[in-house]
PDB file of N, CA, C, O and CB in Angstrom:
ATOM      1  N   ALA A   1      83.222 116.912  98.088  1.00  0.00           N
ATOM      2  CA  ALA A   1      84.482 117.585  98.368  1.00  0.00           C
ATOM      3  C   ALA A   1      85.668 116.705  97.980  1.00  0.00           C
ATOM      4  O   ALA A   1      86.698 117.208  97.533  1.00  0.00           O
ATOM      5  CB  ALA A   1      84.565 117.966  99.849  1.00  0.00           C
ATOM      6  N   ALA A   2      85.524 115.401  98.151  1.00  0.00           N
ATOM      7  CA  ALA A   2      86.631 114.500  97.828  1.00  0.00           C
ATOM      8  C   ALA A   2      86.955 114.529  96.340  1.00  0.00           C
ATOM      9  O   ALA A   2      88.124 114.474  95.959  1.00  0.00           O
ATOM     10  CB  ALA A   2      86.297 113.073  98.261  1.00  0.00           C
ATOM     11  N   ILE A   3      85.936 114.616  95.503  1.00  0.00           N
ATOM     12  CA  ILE A   3      86.174 114.650  94.058  1.00  0.00           C
ATOM     13  C   ILE A   3      86.857 115.955  93.668  1.00  0.00           C
ATOM     14  O   ILE A   3      87.762 115.959  92.834  1.00  0.00           O
ATOM     15  CB  ILE A   3      84.848 114.486  93.282  1.00  0.00           C
ATOM     16  N   GLU A   4      86.428 117.060  94.269  1.00  0.00           N
ATOM     17  CA  GLU A   4      87.061 118.347  93.988  1.00  0.00           C
ATOM     18  C   GLU A   4      88.527 118.315  94.399  1.00  0.00           C
ATOM     19  O   GLU A   4      89.385 118.829  93.682  1.00  0.00           O
ATOM     20  CB  GLU A   4      86.324 119.487  94.717  1.00  0.00           C
ATOM     21  N   TRP A   5      88.821 117.710  95.556  1.00  0.00           N
ATOM     22  CA  TRP A   5      90.207 117.564  96.016  1.00  0.00           C
ATOM     23  C   TRP A   5      91.000 116.719  95.025  1.00  0.00           C
ATOM     24  O   TRP A   5      92.125 117.062  94.663  1.00  0.00           O
ATOM     25  CB  TRP A   5      90.255 116.926  97.428  1.00  0.00           C
ATOM     26  N   LEU A   6      90.409 115.621  94.595  1.00  0.00           N
ATOM     27  CA  LEU A   6      91.049 114.705  93.659  1.00  0.00           C
ATOM     28  C   LEU A   6      91.476 115.443  92.391  1.00  0.00           C
ATOM     29  O   LEU A   6      92.607 115.295  91.929  1.00  0.00           O
ATOM     30  CB  LEU A   6      90.103 113.545  93.309  1.00  0.00           C
ATOM     31  N   VAL A   7      90.570 116.231  91.839  1.00  0.00           N
ATOM     32  CA  VAL A   7      90.844 116.970  90.605  1.00  0.00           C
ATOM     33  C   VAL A   7      91.847 118.094  90.851  1.00  0.00           C
ATOM     34  O   VAL A   7      92.800 118.251  90.087  1.00  0.00           O
ATOM     35  CB  VAL A   7      89.544 117.543  90.023  1.00  0.00           C
ATOM     36  N   ALA A   8      91.642 118.875  91.911  1.00  0.00           N
ATOM     37  CA  ALA A   8      92.510 120.021  92.188  1.00  0.00           C
ATOM     38  C   ALA A   8      93.950 119.598  92.462  1.00  0.00           C
ATOM     39  O   ALA A   8      94.888 120.312  92.107  1.00  0.00           O
ATOM     40  CB  ALA A   8      91.975 120.806  93.372  1.00  0.00           C
ATOM     41  N   MET A   9      94.123 118.442  93.091  1.00  0.00           N
ATOM     42  CA  MET A   9      95.459 117.973  93.446  1.00  0.00           C
ATOM     43  C   MET A   9      96.031 116.989  92.424  1.00  0.00           C
ATOM     44  O   MET A   9      97.115 116.438  92.619  1.00  0.00           O
ATOM     45  CB  MET A   9      95.426 117.325  94.810  1.00  0.00           C
ATOM     46  N   ASP A  10      95.289 116.775  91.334  1.00  0.00           N
ATOM     47  CA  ASP A  10      95.733 115.900  90.249  1.00  0.00           C
ATOM     48  C   ASP A  10      96.105 114.504  90.756  1.00  0.00           C
ATOM     49  O   ASP A  10      97.146 113.951  90.403  1.00  0.00           O
ATOM     50  CB  ASP A  10      96.926 116.523  89.530  1.00  0.00           C
ATOM     51  N   GLN A  11      95.229 113.957  91.588  1.00  0.00           N
ATOM     52  CA  GLN A  11      95.440 112.625  92.157  1.00  0.00           C
ATOM     53  C   GLN A  11      94.739 111.573  91.301  1.00  0.00           C
ATOM     54  O   GLN A  11      93.737 111.868  90.649  1.00  0.00           O
ATOM     55  CB  GLN A  11      94.926 112.565  93.616  1.00  0.00           C
ATOM     56  N   PRO A  12      95.259 110.357  91.301  1.00  0.00           N
ATOM     57  CA  PRO A  12      94.561 109.290  90.582  1.00  0.00           C
ATOM     58  C   PRO A  12      93.270 108.924  91.310  1.00  0.00           C
ATOM     59  O   PRO A  12      93.170 109.093  92.525  1.00  0.00           O
ATOM     60  CB  PRO A  12      95.470 108.043  90.435  1.00  0.00           C
ATOM     61  N   ILE A  13      92.299 108.433  90.582  1.00  0.00           N
ATOM     62  CA  ILE A  13      91.001 108.096  91.169  1.00  0.00           C
ATOM     63  C   ILE A  13      91.151 107.106  92.318  1.00  0.00           C
ATOM     64  O   ILE A  13      90.423 107.198  93.306  1.00  0.00           O
ATOM     65  CB  ILE A  13      90.070 107.520  90.104  1.00  0.00           C
ATOM     66  N   GLN A  14      92.081 106.164  92.205  1.00  0.00           N
ATOM     67  CA  GLN A  14      92.241 105.169  93.260  1.00  0.00           C
ATOM     68  C   GLN A  14      92.753 105.766  94.570  1.00  0.00           C
ATOM     69  O   GLN A  14      92.755 105.075  95.589  1.00  0.00           O
ATOM     70  CB  GLN A  14      93.182 104.089  92.798  1.00  0.00           C
ATOM     71  N   ALA A  15      93.187 107.025  94.575  1.00  0.00           N
ATOM     72  CA  ALA A  15      93.617 107.667  95.821  1.00  0.00           C
ATOM     73  C   ALA A  15      92.477 107.699  96.833  1.00  0.00           C
ATOM     74  O   ALA A  15      92.714 107.645  98.040  1.00  0.00           O
ATOM     75  CB  ALA A  15      94.123 109.095  95.548  1.00  0.00           C
ATOM     76  N   LEU A  16      91.239 107.786  96.344  1.00  0.00           N
ATOM     77  CA  LEU A  16      90.089 107.819  97.255  1.00  0.00           C
ATOM     78  C   LEU A  16      89.874 106.478  97.945  1.00  0.00           C
ATOM     79  O   LEU A  16      89.204 106.420  98.976  1.00  0.00           O
ATOM     80  CB  LEU A  16      88.827 108.214  96.496  1.00  0.00           C
ATOM     81  N   LYS A  17      90.422 105.415  97.403  1.00  0.00           N
ATOM     82  CA  LYS A  17      90.289 104.083  97.997  1.00  0.00           C
ATOM     83  C   LYS A  17      91.477 103.709  98.882  1.00  0.00           C
ATOM     84  O   LYS A  17      91.460 102.666  99.536  1.00  0.00           O
ATOM     85  CB  LYS A  17      90.129 103.049  96.906  1.00  0.00           C
ATOM     86  N   HIS A  18      92.503 104.551  98.905  1.00  0.00           N
ATOM     87  CA  HIS A  18      93.697 104.257  99.699  1.00  0.00           C
ATOM     88  C   HIS A  18      93.334 104.206 101.182  1.00  0.00           C
ATOM     89  O   HIS A  18      92.571 105.040 101.671  1.00  0.00           O
ATOM     90  CB  HIS A  18      94.803 105.318  99.447  1.00  0.00           C
ATOM     91  N   LEU A  19      93.884 103.223 101.892  1.00  0.00           N
ATOM     92  CA  LEU A  19      93.569 103.024 103.305  1.00  0.00           C
ATOM     93  C   LEU A  19      93.823 104.279 104.131  1.00  0.00           C
ATOM     94  O   LEU A  19      92.998 104.636 104.972  1.00  0.00           O
ATOM     95  CB  LEU A  19      94.382 101.871 103.862  1.00  0.00           C
ATOM     96  N   LYS A  20      94.941 104.952 103.908  1.00  0.00           N
ATOM     97  CA  LYS A  20      95.268 106.147 104.699  1.00  0.00           C
ATOM     98  C   LYS A  20      94.290 107.286 104.410  1.00  0.00           C
ATOM     99  O   LYS A  20      93.951 108.046 105.318  1.00  0.00           O
ATOM    100  CB  LYS A  20      96.709 106.605 104.408  1.00  0.00           C
ATOM    101  N   PHE A  21      93.836 107.417 103.177  1.00  0.00           N
ATOM    102  CA  PHE A  21      92.832 108.436 102.863  1.00  0.00           C
ATOM    103  C   PHE A  21      91.530 108.111 103.580  1.00  0.00           C
ATOM    104  O   PHE A  21      90.895 108.995 104.154  1.00  0.00           O
ATOM    105  CB  PHE A  21      92.598 108.532 101.335  1.00  0.00           C
ATOM    106  N   GLN A  22      91.135 106.845 103.546  1.00  0.00           N
ATOM    107  CA  GLN A  22      89.908 106.417 104.224  1.00  0.00           C
ATOM    108  C   GLN A  22      90.003 106.663 105.732  1.00  0.00           C
ATOM    109  O   GLN A  22      89.038 107.112 106.349  1.00  0.00           O
ATOM    110  CB  GLN A  22      89.632 104.924 103.945  1.00  0.00           C
ATOM    111  N   GLU A  23      91.169 106.368 106.328  1.00  0.00           N
ATOM    112  CA  GLU A  23      91.370 106.621 107.758  1.00  0.00           C
ATOM    113  C   GLU A  23      91.249 108.110 108.069  1.00  0.00           C
ATOM    114  O   GLU A  23      90.627 108.490 109.062  1.00  0.00           O
ATOM    115  CB  GLU A  23      92.745 106.096 108.210  1.00  0.00           C
ATOM    116  N   MET A  24      91.842 108.955 107.223  1.00  0.00           N
ATOM    117  CA  MET A  24      91.786 110.400 107.430  1.00  0.00           C
ATOM    118  C   MET A  24      90.340 110.897 107.384  1.00  0.00           C
ATOM    119  O   MET A  24      89.938 111.703 108.223  1.00  0.00           O
ATOM    120  CB  MET A  24      92.636 111.128 106.373  1.00  0.00           C
ATOM    121  N   ILE A  25      89.571 110.435 106.431  1.00  0.00           N
ATOM    122  CA  ILE A  25      88.173 110.839 106.308  1.00  0.00           C
ATOM    123  C   ILE A  25      87.375 110.355 107.514  1.00  0.00           C
ATOM    124  O   ILE A  25      86.516 111.077 108.022  1.00  0.00           O
ATOM    125  CB  ILE A  25      87.561 110.290 105.005  1.00  0.00           C
ATOM    126  N   ASN A  26      87.652 109.149 107.970  1.00  0.00           N
ATOM    127  CA  ASN A  26      86.967 108.612 109.143  1.00  0.00           C
ATOM    128  C   ASN A  26      87.245 109.461 110.381  1.00  0.00           C
ATOM    129  O   ASN A  26      86.320 109.791 111.123  1.00  0.00           O
ATOM    130  CB  ASN A  26      87.395 107.163 109.392  1.00  0.00           C
ATOM    131  N   VAL A  27      88.498 109.815 110.609  1.00  0.00           N
ATOM    132  CA  VAL A  27      88.858 110.656 111.758  1.00  0.00           C
ATOM    133  C   VAL A  27      88.189 112.022 111.633  1.00  0.00           C
ATOM    134  O   VAL A  27      87.632 112.532 112.606  1.00  0.00           O
ATOM    135  CB  VAL A  27      90.399 110.817 111.863  1.00  0.00           C
ATOM    136  N   ALA A  28      88.241 112.612 110.446  1.00  0.00           N
ATOM    137  CA  ALA A  28      87.646 113.933 110.233  1.00  0.00           C
ATOM    138  C   ALA A  28      86.138 113.915 110.450  1.00  0.00           C
ATOM    139  O   ALA A  28      85.563 114.908 110.895  1.00  0.00           O
ATOM    140  CB  ALA A  28      87.958 114.431 108.828  1.00  0.00           C
ATOM    141  N   SER A  29      85.502 112.802 110.143  1.00  0.00           N
ATOM    142  CA  SER A  29      84.047 112.728 110.300  1.00  0.00           C
ATOM    143  C   SER A  29      83.612 112.785 111.758  1.00  0.00           C
ATOM    144  O   SER A  29      82.465 113.121 112.053  1.00  0.00           O
ATOM    145  CB  SER A  29      83.524 111.458 109.667  1.00  0.00           C
ATOM    146  N   TRP A  30      84.513 112.462 112.661  1.00  0.00           N
ATOM    147  CA  TRP A  30      84.195 112.502 114.094  1.00  0.00           C
ATOM    148  C   TRP A  30      84.457 113.877 114.712  1.00  0.00           C
ATOM    149  O   TRP A  30      84.047 114.122 115.847  1.00  0.00           O
ATOM    150  CB  TRP A  30      85.006 111.448 114.835  1.00  0.00           C
ATOM    151  N   ALA A  31      85.120 114.766 114.004  1.00  0.00           N
ATOM    152  CA  ALA A  31      85.458 116.090 114.534  1.00  0.00           C
ATOM    153  C   ALA A  31      84.195 116.927 114.706  1.00  0.00           C
ATOM    154  O   ALA A  31      83.402 117.072 113.776  1.00  0.00           O
ATOM    155  CB  ALA A  31      86.458 116.813 113.602  1.00  0.00           C
ATOM    156  N   THR A  32      84.020 117.469 115.898  1.00  0.00           N
ATOM    157  CA  THR A  32      82.832 118.284 116.163  1.00  0.00           C
ATOM    158  C   THR A  32      83.070 119.767 115.884  1.00  0.00           C
ATOM    159  O   THR A  32      82.118 120.518 115.673  1.00  0.00           O
ATOM    160  CB  THR A  32      82.390 118.101 117.604  1.00  0.00           C
ATOM    161  N   ASN A  33      84.333 120.192 115.882  1.00  0.00           N
ATOM    162  CA  ASN A  33      84.651 121.602 115.652  1.00  0.00           C
ATOM    163  C   ASN A  33      85.542 121.796 114.433  1.00  0.00           C
ATOM    164  O   ASN A  33      86.360 122.715 114.399  1.00  0.00           O
ATOM    165  CB  ASN A  33      85.325 122.192 116.877  1.00  0.00           C
ATOM    166  N   GLY A  34      85.387 120.941 113.441  1.00  0.00           N
ATOM    167  CA  GLY A  34      86.223 121.037 112.255  1.00  0.00           C
ATOM    168  C   GLY A  34      87.570 120.372 112.476  1.00  0.00           C
ATOM    169  O   GLY A  34      87.823 119.790 113.531  1.00  0.00           O
ATOM    170  N   VAL A  35      88.416 120.462 111.486  1.00  0.00           N
ATOM    171  CA  VAL A  35      89.730 119.840 111.522  1.00  0.00           C
ATOM    172  C   VAL A  35      90.773 120.929 111.371  1.00  0.00           C
ATOM    173  O   VAL A  35      90.678 121.767 110.475  1.00  0.00           O
ATOM    174  CB  VAL A  35      89.880 118.761 110.413  1.00  0.00           C
ATOM    175  N   LYS A  36      91.773 120.920 112.249  1.00  0.00           N
ATOM    176  CA  LYS A  36      92.853 121.904 112.169  1.00  0.00           C
ATOM    177  C   LYS A  36      93.969 121.332 111.299  1.00  0.00           C
ATOM    178  O   LYS A  36      94.507 120.264 111.591  1.00  0.00           O
ATOM    179  CB  LYS A  36      93.388 122.276 113.592  1.00  0.00           C
ATOM    180  N   ILE A  37      94.308 122.040 110.242  1.00  0.00           N
ATOM    181  CA  ILE A  37      95.396 121.639 109.360  1.00  0.00           C
ATOM    182  C   ILE A  37      96.669 122.308 109.882  1.00  0.00           C
ATOM    183  O   ILE A  37      96.720 123.532 109.994  1.00  0.00           O
ATOM    184  CB  ILE A  37      95.103 122.036 107.857  1.00  0.00           C
ATOM    185  N   PRO A  38      97.694 121.519 110.202  1.00  0.00           N
ATOM    186  CA  PRO A  38      98.926 122.120 110.728  1.00  0.00           C
ATOM    187  C   PRO A  38      99.635 122.952 109.666  1.00  0.00           C
ATOM    188  O   PRO A  38      99.428 122.766 108.467  1.00  0.00           O
ATOM    189  CB  PRO A  38      99.869 121.031 111.251  1.00  0.00           C
ATOM    190  N   GLY A  39     100.467 123.865 110.128  1.00  0.00           N
ATOM    191  CA  GLY A  39     101.236 124.711 109.224  1.00  0.00           C
ATOM    192  C   GLY A  39     102.363 123.950 108.551  1.00  0.00           C
ATOM    193  O   GLY A  39     102.633 122.794 108.875  1.00  0.00           O
ATOM    194  N   ARG A  40     103.011 124.613 107.615  1.00  0.00           N
ATOM    195  CA  ARG A  40     104.077 123.991 106.822  1.00  0.00           C
ATOM    196  C   ARG A  40     105.218 123.483 107.689  1.00  0.00           C
ATOM    197  O   ARG A  40     105.720 122.380 107.468  1.00  0.00           O
ATOM    198  CB  ARG A  40     104.614 124.979 105.805  1.00  0.00           C
ATOM    199  N   LYS A  41     105.633 124.273 108.673  1.00  0.00           N
ATOM    200  CA  LYS A  41     106.753 123.881 109.535  1.00  0.00           C
ATOM    201  C   LYS A  41     106.397 122.646 110.361  1.00  0.00           C
ATOM    202  O   LYS A  41     107.210 121.730 110.486  1.00  0.00           O
ATOM    203  CB  LYS A  41     107.150 125.044 110.464  1.00  0.00           C
ATOM    204  N   ALA A  42     105.201 122.617 110.919  1.00  0.00           N
ATOM    205  CA  ALA A  42     104.764 121.467 111.714  1.00  0.00           C
ATOM    206  C   ALA A  42     104.667 120.213 110.846  1.00  0.00           C
ATOM    207  O   ALA A  42     105.011 119.118 111.290  1.00  0.00           O
ATOM    208  CB  ALA A  42     103.406 121.757 112.380  1.00  0.00           C
ATOM    209  N   ILE A  43     104.203 120.374 109.623  1.00  0.00           N
ATOM    210  CA  ILE A  43     104.103 119.238 108.703  1.00  0.00           C
ATOM    211  C   ILE A  43     105.493 118.696 108.379  1.00  0.00           C
ATOM    212  O   ILE A  43     105.708 117.484 108.403  1.00  0.00           O
ATOM    213  CB  ILE A  43     103.370 119.651 107.403  1.00  0.00           C
ATOM    214  N   CYS A  44     106.431 119.583 108.077  1.00  0.00           N
ATOM    215  CA  CYS A  44     107.800 119.153 107.767  1.00  0.00           C
ATOM    216  C   CYS A  44     108.427 118.426 108.950  1.00  0.00           C
ATOM    217  O   CYS A  44     109.087 117.402 108.771  1.00  0.00           O
ATOM    218  CB  CYS A  44     108.667 120.360 107.374  1.00  0.00           C
ATOM    219  N   THR A  45     108.226 118.948 110.155  1.00  0.00           N
ATOM    220  CA  THR A  45     108.756 118.313 111.361  1.00  0.00           C
ATOM    221  C   THR A  45     108.187 116.917 111.531  1.00  0.00           C
ATOM    222  O   THR A  45     108.926 115.979 111.829  1.00  0.00           O
ATOM    223  CB  THR A  45     108.446 119.160 112.596  1.00  0.00           C
ATOM    224  N   LYS A  46     106.885 116.766 111.345  1.00  0.00           N
ATOM    225  CA  LYS A  46     106.239 115.462 111.494  1.00  0.00           C
ATOM    226  C   LYS A  46     106.738 114.479 110.439  1.00  0.00           C
ATOM    227  O   LYS A  46     106.973 113.312 110.750  1.00  0.00           O
ATOM    228  CB  LYS A  46     104.715 115.605 111.399  1.00  0.00           C
ATOM    229  N   ILE A  47     106.902 114.926 109.213  1.00  0.00           N
ATOM    230  CA  ILE A  47     107.419 114.055 108.151  1.00  0.00           C
ATOM    231  C   ILE A  47     108.824 113.573 108.501  1.00  0.00           C
ATOM    232  O   ILE A  47     109.142 112.398 108.315  1.00  0.00           O
ATOM    233  CB  ILE A  47     107.429 114.795 106.792  1.00  0.00           C
ATOM    234  N   MET A  48     109.660 114.470 109.002  1.00  0.00           N
ATOM    235  CA  MET A  48     111.019 114.084 109.392  1.00  0.00           C
ATOM    236  C   MET A  48     110.995 113.068 110.533  1.00  0.00           C
ATOM    237  O   MET A  48     111.785 112.124 110.533  1.00  0.00           O
ATOM    238  CB  MET A  48     111.830 115.323 109.806  1.00  0.00           C
ATOM    239  N   GLN A  49     110.100 113.250 111.505  1.00  0.00           N
ATOM    240  CA  GLN A  49     109.986 112.299 112.611  1.00  0.00           C
ATOM    241  C   GLN A  49     109.574 110.924 112.095  1.00  0.00           C
ATOM    242  O   GLN A  49     110.144 109.908 112.493  1.00  0.00           O
ATOM    243  CB  GLN A  49     108.971 112.801 113.656  1.00  0.00           C
ATOM    244  N   ILE A  50     108.593 110.898 111.216  1.00  0.00           N
ATOM    245  CA  ILE A  50     108.134 109.622 110.651  1.00  0.00           C
ATOM    246  C   ILE A  50     109.276 108.955 109.884  1.00  0.00           C
ATOM    247  O   ILE A  50     109.492 107.750 110.016  1.00  0.00           O
ATOM    248  CB  ILE A  50     106.906 109.838 109.718  1.00  0.00           C
ATOM    249  N   PHE A  51     110.003 109.730 109.089  1.00  0.00           N
ATOM    250  CA  PHE A  51     111.121 109.194 108.313  1.00  0.00           C
ATOM    251  C   PHE A  51     112.184 108.598 109.229  1.00  0.00           C
ATOM    252  O   PHE A  51     112.658 107.488 108.988  1.00  0.00           O
ATOM    253  CB  PHE A  51     111.738 110.289 107.433  1.00  0.00           C
ATOM    254  N   LYS A  52     112.561 109.328 110.280  1.00  0.00           N
ATOM    255  CA  LYS A  52     113.591 108.848 111.210  1.00  0.00           C
ATOM    256  C   LYS A  52     113.147 107.582 111.931  1.00  0.00           C
ATOM    257  O   LYS A  52     113.970 106.711 112.213  1.00  0.00           O
ATOM    258  CB  LYS A  52     113.931 109.934 112.232  1.00  0.00           C
ATOM    259  N   ASN A  53     111.867 107.472 112.230  1.00  0.00           N
ATOM    260  CA  ASN A  53     111.355 106.285 112.915  1.00  0.00           C
ATOM    261  C   ASN A  53     111.364 105.050 112.021  1.00  0.00           C
ATOM    262  O   ASN A  53     111.309 103.925 112.517  1.00  0.00           O
ATOM    263  CB  ASN A  53     109.947 106.542 113.411  1.00  0.00           C
ATOM    264  N   HIS A  54     111.434 105.251 110.718  1.00  0.00           N
ATOM    265  CA  HIS A  54     111.405 104.121 109.788  1.00  0.00           C
ATOM    266  C   HIS A  54     112.781 103.777 109.220  1.00  0.00           C
ATOM    267  O   HIS A  54     112.884 102.970 108.296  1.00  0.00           O
ATOM    268  CB  HIS A  54     110.458 104.421 108.655  1.00  0.00           C
ATOM    269  N   LEU A  55     113.828 104.378 109.761  1.00  0.00           N
ATOM    270  CA  LEU A  55     115.187 104.053 109.286  1.00  0.00           C
ATOM    271  C   LEU A  55     115.649 102.738 109.857  1.00  0.00           C
ATOM    272  O   LEU A  55     116.764 102.299 109.573  1.00  0.00           O
ATOM    273  CB  LEU A  55     116.182 105.159 109.661  1.00  0.00           C
TER     274      LEU A  55
END
């Protein structure tokens, strides 16, 4: 699935080695009922929060 994602999203091969990608896969591997992907609005809100915290 990771290779299909890599190709579909036009990511460089080294994206699979990125620490944050590895952390995401590790967290997802522990999920017993799948992983819930937040909606667009929730994602935008979270990105803004992260940005404000790093100012």
